[in-house]
Every structure is written in C-alpha cells, then in structure tokens.
Backbone as ProteinMPNN parsed JSONL, in Angstrom:
{"seq_chain_A": "XXXXXXXXXXXXXXXXXXXXXXXXXXXXXXXXXXXXXXXXXXXXXXXXXXXXXXXXXXX", "coords_chain_A": {"N_chain_A": [[163.78, 122.919, 113.708], [162.324, 124.957, 112.533], [164.355, 126.573, 111.617], [165.382, 125.046, 109.552], [163.267, 125.165, 107.662], [163.359, 127.851, 107.207], [165.679, 128.157, 105.833], [168.126, 129.501, 106.197], [167.603, 132.146, 105.57], [167.142, 132.127, 102.891], [164.78, 131.024, 102.088], [162.699, 132.198, 100.654], [163.533, 132.005, 98.072], [164.256, 129.341, 97.704], [162.035, 127.543, 98.317], [159.963, 128.332, 96.449], [161.347, 127.575, 94.132], [161.532, 124.804, 94.436], [158.797, 124.26, 94.292], [158.205, 125.091, 91.647], [159.812, 123.311, 90.201], [158.543, 120.923, 90.894], [156.044, 121.337, 89.678], [156.828, 121.344, 86.99], [157.764, 118.704, 86.718], [155.361, 117.312, 87.186], [153.884, 118.243, 85.009], [155.38, 117.173, 82.873], [155.063, 114.441, 83.306], [152.257, 114.248, 83.054], [151.938, 115.058, 80.349], [153.392, 113.033, 79.081], [151.877, 110.744, 79.714], [149.485, 111.408, 78.419], [150.374, 111.423, 75.759], [151.118, 108.742, 75.529], [148.606, 107.477, 75.711], [147.463, 108.494, 73.348], [149.162, 107.373, 71.422], [148.651, 104.653, 71.819], [145.972, 104.556, 71.004], [146.346, 105.152, 68.291], [147.849, 102.926, 67.429], [145.979, 100.885, 67.855], [144.026, 101.692, 65.996], [145.462, 101.448, 63.573], [146.029, 98.691, 63.608], [143.455, 97.651, 63.428], [142.701, 98.55, 60.891], [144.546, 97.084, 59.395], [143.726, 94.435, 59.85], [141.252, 94.484, 58.631], [141.809, 94.841, 56.0], [141.78, 93.828, 52.581], [143.213, 90.846, 51.272], [146.027, 91.011, 49.099], [146.386, 90.274, 45.568], [148.392, 87.517, 44.577], [150.021, 87.523, 46.764]], "CA_chain_A": [[163.008, 122.619, 112.525], [161.967, 126.231, 111.904], [165.551, 127.057, 110.908], [165.458, 124.295, 108.309], [162.3, 125.722, 106.734], [163.761, 129.227, 106.902], [166.788, 127.971, 104.888], [169.175, 130.496, 106.383], [167.197, 133.4, 104.961], [166.933, 131.939, 101.457], [163.548, 130.26, 101.877], [161.876, 132.866, 99.636], [164.03, 131.57, 96.761], [164.376, 127.883, 97.645], [160.748, 126.858, 98.279], [159.315, 128.492, 95.133], [162.087, 126.786, 93.149], [161.066, 123.428, 94.592], [157.436, 124.21, 93.777], [158.25, 125.172, 90.194], [160.354, 122.036, 89.716], [157.483, 119.917, 91.053], [155.057, 121.579, 88.63], [157.406, 120.896, 85.723], [157.74, 117.237, 86.731], [153.966, 116.888, 87.03], [153.52, 118.529, 83.625], [156.046, 116.205, 81.99], [154.393, 113.151, 83.511], [150.927, 114.363, 82.463], [152.083, 115.072, 78.895], [153.843, 111.701, 78.67], [150.741, 109.832, 79.794], [148.553, 111.779, 77.347], [150.957, 110.946, 74.505], [151.023, 107.285, 75.547], [147.222, 107.132, 75.357], [147.266, 108.803, 71.927], [149.905, 106.379, 70.638], [147.916, 103.386, 71.913], [144.806, 104.673, 70.114], [146.83, 105.078, 66.915], [148.209, 101.528, 67.169], [144.719, 100.128, 67.735], [143.409, 102.076, 64.729], [146.225, 100.852, 62.484], [145.844, 97.246, 63.636], [142.105, 97.391, 62.936], [142.77, 98.714, 59.43], [145.32, 95.97, 58.828], [142.887, 93.227, 59.902], [140.109, 94.634, 57.717], [142.29, 95.005, 54.63], [141.644, 92.65, 51.718], [144.507, 90.324, 50.849], [146.408, 91.381, 47.729], [146.585, 89.142, 44.655], [149.771, 87.064, 44.415], [150.828, 87.702, 47.976]], "C_chain_A": [[162.646, 123.906, 111.785], [163.153, 126.777, 111.11], [165.717, 126.32, 109.571], [164.506, 124.891, 107.263], [162.614, 127.162, 106.351], [164.929, 129.244, 105.909], [167.843, 129.074, 104.984], [168.868, 131.828, 105.713], [166.913, 133.293, 103.465], [165.641, 131.199, 101.124], [162.673, 130.876, 100.791], [162.316, 132.475, 98.224], [163.981, 130.05, 96.61], [163.015, 127.219, 97.477], [159.987, 127.103, 96.978], [160.031, 127.706, 94.029], [161.687, 125.323, 93.222], [159.659, 123.279, 94.02], [157.394, 124.236, 92.255], [158.782, 123.873, 89.593], [159.297, 120.937, 89.814], [156.415, 120.091, 89.978], [155.566, 121.124, 87.264], [157.38, 119.375, 85.641], [156.322, 116.715, 86.51], [153.507, 117.113, 85.595], [154.125, 117.539, 82.649], [155.375, 114.835, 82.104], [153.015, 113.167, 82.856], [151.009, 114.307, 80.942], [152.508, 113.699, 78.367], [152.694, 110.698, 78.688], [149.711, 110.127, 78.701], [149.081, 111.285, 76.003], [150.893, 109.426, 74.422], [149.623, 106.833, 75.153], [146.968, 107.383, 73.877], [147.972, 107.778, 71.044], [149.211, 105.024, 70.671], [146.679, 103.414, 71.024], [145.22, 104.548, 68.659], [147.183, 103.638, 66.54], [146.95, 100.69, 66.999], [144.039, 100.423, 66.399], [144.132, 101.425, 63.555], [146.076, 99.334, 62.436], [144.461, 96.861, 63.121], [142.064, 97.518, 61.415], [143.47, 97.53, 58.777], [144.487, 94.693, 58.792], [141.752, 93.291, 58.888], [140.536, 94.757, 56.264], [142.14, 93.701, 53.856], [143.018, 92.154, 51.338], [144.78, 90.697, 49.385], [146.601, 90.128, 46.891], [148.068, 88.808, 44.568], [150.615, 87.227, 45.653], [150.849, 86.443, 48.805]], "O_chain_A": [[162.66, 123.943, 110.554], [162.969, 127.375, 110.05], [166.143, 126.913, 108.58], [164.895, 125.097, 106.114], [162.189, 127.639, 105.298], [165.14, 130.242, 105.22], [168.382, 129.52, 103.971], [169.783, 132.557, 105.331], [166.488, 134.266, 102.843], [165.442, 130.793, 99.979], [161.976, 130.153, 100.079], [161.537, 132.606, 97.279], [163.701, 129.535, 95.528], [162.851, 126.4, 96.572], [159.408, 126.16, 96.438], [159.389, 127.225, 93.095], [161.521, 124.67, 92.191], [159.36, 122.295, 93.344], [156.634, 123.488, 91.64], [158.258, 123.392, 88.588], [159.176, 120.111, 88.91], [155.931, 119.105, 89.423], [154.801, 120.574, 86.471], [157.013, 118.817, 84.607], [156.113, 115.783, 85.735], [152.817, 116.267, 85.025], [153.464, 117.111, 81.704], [155.153, 114.161, 81.099], [152.641, 112.211, 82.177], [150.235, 113.589, 80.309], [152.032, 113.261, 77.32], [152.561, 109.889, 77.769], [149.133, 109.206, 78.123], [148.308, 110.778, 75.19], [150.639, 108.878, 73.349], [149.469, 105.911, 74.353], [146.323, 106.568, 73.217], [147.425, 107.362, 70.023], [149.185, 104.318, 69.663], [146.364, 102.424, 70.364], [144.524, 103.907, 67.87], [146.848, 103.184, 65.446], [146.873, 99.868, 66.086], [143.534, 99.512, 65.743], [143.49, 100.906, 62.641], [146.004, 98.75, 61.354], [144.318, 95.843, 62.444], [141.462, 96.688, 60.734], [143.038, 97.037, 57.736], [144.536, 93.949, 57.812], [141.339, 92.264, 58.347], [139.682, 94.775, 55.378], [142.343, 92.614, 54.397], [143.915, 92.962, 51.101], [143.875, 90.695, 48.551], [146.932, 89.062, 47.41], [148.907, 89.706, 44.492], [151.835, 87.077, 45.582], [151.479, 86.409, 49.861]]}, "name": "protein", "num_of_chains": 1, "seq": "XXXXXXXXXXXXXXXXXXXXXXXXXXXXXXXXXXXXXXXXXXXXXXXXXXXXXXXXXXX"}
C-alpha cells in the first residue's frame, strides 16, 4: 500500500495534481450553484414584474 501512495517516486507530482484538480472541480461546482441561484432570483423578479404590469390597450 505504501508503494501505491509513493507512486514510484512521482508522488510529489501526482498528489498535488489530484489536489489541484479537486479544487478546480469544487470551484466550478460552487460557481455553477451561485449562478443558478442568481438566475432563479432574476426569473422570480421578472415574473413578478410581469404579473404586476398593467394590461395594454387593444391586447
């Protein structure tokens, strides 16, 4: 098991690469969720405006 974690002498390069990739994935997920929340707020705001708008004449 120790040999697996040592990665044939390349562990100093492999494990930080895995860590960096994990951080990037977490960042992408976090940013996507933040954007989803912002888009939902925008949709709610626009739907509220639409409901409160006065009907136009002749429509």
